[in-house]
C-alpha positions as CSV (number, residue, x, y, z in Angstrom):
1,M,-5.6,-13.8,-7.3
2,R,-9.2,-13.8,-6.0
3,Y,-10.7,-13.6,-2.5
4,A,-11.6,-17.4,-2.7
5,E,-7.9,-18.1,-2.3
6,H,-7.9,-16.0,0.9
7,T,-10.5,-18.4,2.3
8,G,-8.4,-21.4,1.5
9,Y,-10.3,-22.5,-1.6
10,R,-9.0,-22.1,-5.2
11,V,-11.0,-20.2,-7.7
12,G,-12.9,-22.6,-10.0
13,S,-12.3,-25.6,-7.8
14,R,-15.1,-28.2,-8.3
15,G,-14.6,-29.4,-4.8
16,L,-16.1,-26.2,-3.4
17,T,-19.5,-27.7,-2.5
18,A,-22.6,-25.8,-1.5
19,V,-22.0,-26.9,2.1
20,R,-18.5,-25.5,2.1
21,L,-19.7,-22.3,0.5
22,A,-22.4,-21.9,3.1
23,G,-19.8,-22.4,5.8
24,V,-17.6,-19.7,4.4
25,V,-20.5,-17.3,4.2
26,L,-21.6,-18.2,7.7
27,S,-18.1,-17.5,9.1
28,A,-18.0,-14.2,7.4
29,V,-21.4,-13.2,8.8
30,L,-20.5,-14.3,12.3
31,G,-17.2,-12.3,12.0
32,M,-19.0,-9.2,10.9
33,A,-21.4,-9.6,13.9
34,D,-18.4,-9.1,16.3
35,A,-16.9,-6.3,14.2
36,A,-16.9,-2.5,14.9
37,V,-17.2,-0.1,12.0
38,V,-14.5,2.5,12.2
39,P,-14.1,5.2,9.5
40,D,-10.6,5.6,8.0
41,M,-9.1,8.9,7.0
42,L,-10.7,8.8,3.5
43,G,-14.1,8.5,5.2
44,R,-14.5,4.9,4.2
45,P,-16.3,2.6,6.8
46,V,-14.0,-0.3,7.7
47,A,-15.3,-3.3,9.7
48,I,-12.8,-4.3,12.3
49,P,-13.2,-7.5,14.3
50,D,-13.3,-7.1,18.1
51,R,-10.4,-9.4,19.0
52,P,-6.6,-9.5,18.5
53,L,-5.9,-8.9,14.9
54,R,-3.6,-10.0,12.2
55,V,-2.3,-6.7,10.8
56,V,-0.2,-5.9,7.8
57,S,1.6,-2.5,7.6
58,L,2.4,-0.9,4.3
59,A,4.6,2.0,5.6
60,P,7.4,2.4,8.2
61,S,5.5,5.1,10.1
62,I,2.5,2.7,10.4
63,T,4.8,0.0,11.7
64,E,6.4,2.3,14.3
65,T,3.0,3.5,15.4
66,A,1.6,0.0,15.8
67,Y,4.6,-0.9,18.1
68,T,4.3,2.2,20.1
69,L,0.6,1.6,20.6
70,G,1.5,-1.8,22.2
71,R,0.2,-3.7,19.2
72,G,3.5,-4.9,17.7
73,D,2.5,-8.5,18.4
74,W,-0.4,-8.1,16.1
75,L,1.8,-7.4,13.1
76,V,2.2,-10.3,10.7
77,G,3.7,-8.5,7.7
78,V,5.6,-5.3,7.0
79,T,7.3,-3.6,4.0
80,D,10.9,-4.2,3.0
81,V,11.9,-0.7,4.4
82,C,10.2,-1.1,7.8
83,D,13.2,-1.3,10.2
84,F,12.2,0.3,13.5
85,P,12.1,-0.9,16.1
86,P,14.9,-3.3,15.2
87,R,12.8,-6.4,16.1
88,V,10.4,-5.6,13.2
89,R,13.2,-6.7,10.8
90,Q,12.3,-10.3,11.7
91,L,8.7,-10.1,10.5
92,P,7.6,-11.4,7.1
93,K,8.1,-8.9,4.3
94,V,5.5,-7.9,1.7
95,G,7.7,-5.9,-0.7
96,G,7.9,-2.2,-1.3
97,I,5.6,0.7,-0.3
98,V,4.4,1.6,-3.7
99,A,4.0,-1.9,-5.2
100,P,3.8,-4.5,-2.4
101,N,3.3,-8.2,-3.2
102,L,-0.4,-8.7,-3.0
103,E,-0.1,-12.5,-3.1
104,Q,2.2,-12.4,-0.1
105,I,-0.3,-10.2,1.7
106,V,-3.1,-12.6,1.0
107,R,-1.0,-15.5,2.3
108,L,-0.6,-13.7,5.6
109,R,-4.4,-13.8,6.1
110,P,-4.6,-10.3,7.6
111,D,-7.7,-9.0,9.4
112,L,-6.6,-5.4,8.6
113,V,-4.2,-3.8,6.2
114,F,-3.0,-0.3,7.0
115,T,-2.2,2.0,4.0
116,T,-1.1,5.6,3.7
117,A,-2.2,8.0,1.0
118,E,1.3,9.6,1.3
119,G,3.0,6.5,0.1
120,N,0.5,4.0,-1.3
121,T,-1.6,4.6,-4.4
122,R,-5.4,4.7,-4.5
123,D,-5.2,1.9,-7.0
124,L,-3.5,-0.3,-4.4
125,L,-6.3,0.4,-2.0
126,D,-8.9,-0.5,-4.6
127,R,-7.0,-3.8,-5.4
128,L,-7.0,-4.7,-1.7
129,Q,-10.7,-4.1,-1.6
130,R,-11.3,-6.3,-4.6
131,L,-9.3,-9.1,-2.9
132,G,-11.7,-8.8,0.1
133,L,-9.0,-7.5,2.4
134,P,-10.1,-4.8,4.9
135,A,-7.9,-1.8,4.2
136,F,-7.6,1.2,6.6
137,A,-6.3,4.3,4.8
138,L,-4.4,7.0,6.7
139,Q,-3.7,10.4,5.2
140,P,-0.9,12.3,7.2
141,N,-0.5,15.2,4.7
142,S,-0.3,17.9,7.4
143,Y,0.9,18.1,11.0
144,G,-2.7,18.0,12.2
145,R,-3.5,15.0,10.0
146,V,-0.4,13.2,11.4
147,I,-1.9,13.6,14.8
148,E,-5.3,12.4,13.5
149,S,-3.7,9.4,11.8
150,I,-2.2,8.3,15.2
151,L,-5.5,8.7,16.9
152,A,-7.3,6.8,14.1
153,M,-4.9,3.9,14.4
154,G,-5.6,3.9,18.2
155,R,-9.3,3.6,17.5
156,A,-8.8,0.8,14.9
157,L,-6.5,-1.2,17.2
158,S,-8.4,-0.6,20.4
159,A,-5.5,1.4,21.9
160,D,-7.1,4.9,22.3
161,Q,-5.2,5.7,25.6
162,A,-1.9,4.8,24.1
163,A,-2.6,6.9,21.1
164,R,-3.4,9.9,23.2
165,R,-0.1,9.4,25.1
166,I,1.8,9.4,21.8
167,V,0.1,12.6,20.7
168,D,0.7,14.3,24.0
169,D,4.4,13.5,23.8
170,I,4.6,14.9,20.3
171,Q,2.8,18.0,21.4
172,R,5.3,18.5,24.3
173,H,8.1,18.6,21.7
174,V,6.2,21.1,19.6
175,D,5.6,23.3,22.6
176,R,9.3,23.1,23.5
177,V,10.5,23.9,20.0
178,Q,8.0,26.7,19.4
179,G,9.0,28.3,22.7
180,A,12.7,28.2,21.8
181,V,12.2,29.8,18.4
182,A,9.5,32.3,19.3
183,G,10.4,35.9,18.3
184,R,13.3,34.9,16.1
185,S,13.6,35.6,12.4
186,R,12.4,33.0,10.0
187,P,15.2,32.0,7.6
188,G,14.2,30.6,4.2
189,V,14.7,26.9,4.2
190,L,15.0,24.3,1.4
191,Y,14.5,20.8,2.6
192,L,15.7,18.2,0.1
193,L,14.5,14.6,0.3
194,W,16.9,13.7,-2.5
195,T,19.8,15.4,-4.3
196,E,19.9,13.5,-7.6
197,P,17.5,14.8,-8.8
198,L,16.7,17.6,-6.4
199,I,13.4,16.6,-4.8
200,A,12.1,19.1,-2.2
201,A,9.4,19.2,0.4
202,G,6.6,21.4,-1.1
203,A,3.7,23.3,0.2
204,A,0.6,21.6,1.6
205,T,2.7,18.8,3.2
206,Y,3.3,17.9,6.8
207,L,7.0,18.7,6.2
208,D,6.0,22.2,5.2
209,D,4.2,22.4,8.6
210,L,7.3,21.1,10.4
211,L,9.6,23.7,8.9
212,R,7.2,26.4,10.1
213,L,6.9,24.9,13.6
214,A,10.7,24.7,13.7
215,G,11.0,28.5,13.0
216,G,11.7,28.3,9.3
217,R,10.1,29.5,6.1
218,N,9.8,26.9,3.3
219,I,11.0,28.5,0.1
220,V,9.0,26.0,-2.0
221,R,5.5,27.4,-2.2
222,E,4.2,26.0,-5.5
223,R,1.2,23.7,-5.2
224,T,2.0,21.8,-8.4
225,G,3.0,18.8,-6.4
226,S,3.7,17.8,-2.8
227,Y,7.4,16.9,-3.5
228,P,8.4,18.8,-6.6
229,R,11.6,18.4,-8.6
230,L,13.8,21.5,-8.8
231,N,16.8,22.6,-10.8
232,W,19.7,24.6,-9.6
233,E,18.5,27.8,-11.3
234,Q,15.3,27.6,-9.3
235,V,17.3,27.1,-6.1
236,V,19.5,30.1,-6.8
237,A,16.5,32.2,-7.6
238,R,14.9,31.4,-4.2
239,M,18.0,32.3,-2.2
240,P,17.6,29.8,0.7
241,D,19.3,30.8,3.9
242,V,19.5,27.1,5.0
243,I,19.5,23.9,2.9
244,L,18.7,20.7,4.8
245,L,19.6,17.4,3.2
246,A,17.7,14.3,4.3
247,D,20.3,11.8,5.5
248,H,18.7,8.4,4.8
249,R,21.4,6.3,6.6
250,D,20.6,4.6,9.9
251,E,20.7,7.3,12.5
252,S,22.4,7.2,15.9
253,E,20.8,8.2,19.1
254,D,22.7,11.5,19.0
255,P,20.5,14.2,17.5
256,A,23.4,16.4,16.4
257,I,23.4,17.9,12.9
258,G,25.9,16.4,10.5
259,R,27.8,18.5,8.0
260,G,29.3,15.6,6.0
261,D,28.3,14.2,2.7
262,V,27.4,17.6,1.2
263,P,28.1,17.4,-2.5
264,S,31.4,19.2,-3.2
265,E,30.2,20.8,-6.4
266,W,27.7,22.8,-4.4
267,R,30.5,25.0,-3.1
268,A,30.5,26.7,-6.5
269,W,27.1,28.1,-5.9
270,Q,28.3,31.0,-3.8
271,A,25.3,33.1,-4.9
272,V,23.1,31.0,-2.6
273,P,23.2,32.3,0.9
274,A,23.1,28.8,2.5
275,T,26.2,27.8,0.5
276,R,28.1,31.0,1.1
277,T,27.6,30.9,4.9
278,G,28.1,27.1,5.2
279,R,24.5,26.3,6.2
280,V,24.1,23.3,4.0
281,L,23.4,20.6,6.6
282,A,22.8,16.8,6.5
283,V,20.1,15.9,9.0
284,S,19.1,12.3,10.0
285,S,15.8,11.8,8.3
286,N,14.0,8.8,9.7
287,T,12.3,10.7,12.5
288,I,11.4,13.5,10.1
289,L,10.2,11.6,7.0
290,R,8.2,9.0,9.0
291,P,5.0,10.7,10.3
292,G,4.7,8.7,13.4
293,P,5.5,8.5,17.1
294,R,9.1,9.9,16.8
295,L,7.9,13.1,14.9
296,G,8.6,15.2,17.9
297,D,12.2,14.1,17.9
298,G,12.3,15.0,14.2
299,L,11.0,18.4,14.8
300,L,13.7,19.0,17.5
301,R,16.3,18.1,14.9
302,L,14.8,20.6,12.5
303,G,14.7,23.3,15.1
304,R,18.4,22.7,16.0
305,A,19.4,22.9,12.3
306,I,17.4,26.1,11.6
307,H,18.1,27.9,14.9
308,P,21.2,26.3,16.5
309,E,21.5,29.4,18.7
310,A,18.1,28.5,20.3
311,F,19.2,25.0,21.3
312,P,22.5,25.2,23.1
313,V,24.4,21.9,23.4
314,P,24.8,21.0,27.1
315,E,28.4,21.2,28.3
316,A,30.1,17.9,29.0
317,K,30.7,17.2,32.6
């Protein structure tokens, strides 16, 4: 599909007269005159019209951020896995994160498409550009860059003050967790995004930063990939004190740590400290694996899992 379809004309149509073509070009020029140029997180200048926008989100964290910025009514399309807040489930879907349906995106006539380097490929970004769709790339690959991505979305969506409030709220959670774990020992932690196969949070990721902020020490230090696959021999050799399993089910409002759904065969690995001491825990993952406004809540969950003694549960009244 070519950009001409985005303008309402079919490629190769003989009915596209010079007058019509001139009108299309003039509209584009006038639109650019009212546009602000905002750099995305890859350093690419993106022209963004100065008016309410039609926005497509290609990641759940982006969708959540747009709503929390007060721009949920600007969203016209989201991925199949965007499910928070619940009302987002009623929006048109554009497919998966890795390979969204480009024809559907074009049909939605977006002014801006938000992508993330953590989930979308660079090839997808290039294809969006070739279709003439303004794409704004985010790159939340560290805790600091998560904060930058929220501020960048605030700039792109004319919601700077709301973005600052989100960042301040996350920082309050960080300060609380760091204060609670200060001076405590740092157990070795293995955070598994998946168990079949074993896929772990690696070094140079925002998850690695979160484990450190929560008072842990990530046992996966190789830089061969952000989310490497491991085998059990590697796990045994690294001797994790805590193993955290990402629970991908819908989470409740209760931030308690669950101990269910731990693979029964893991009990045989008694050489692993985490298995021997019963510190293999399932943790609700949405607030952790989505680098957006709820990341502070996710950090608190990690802190409670790694250092439960530092976060006493309030007694019931």
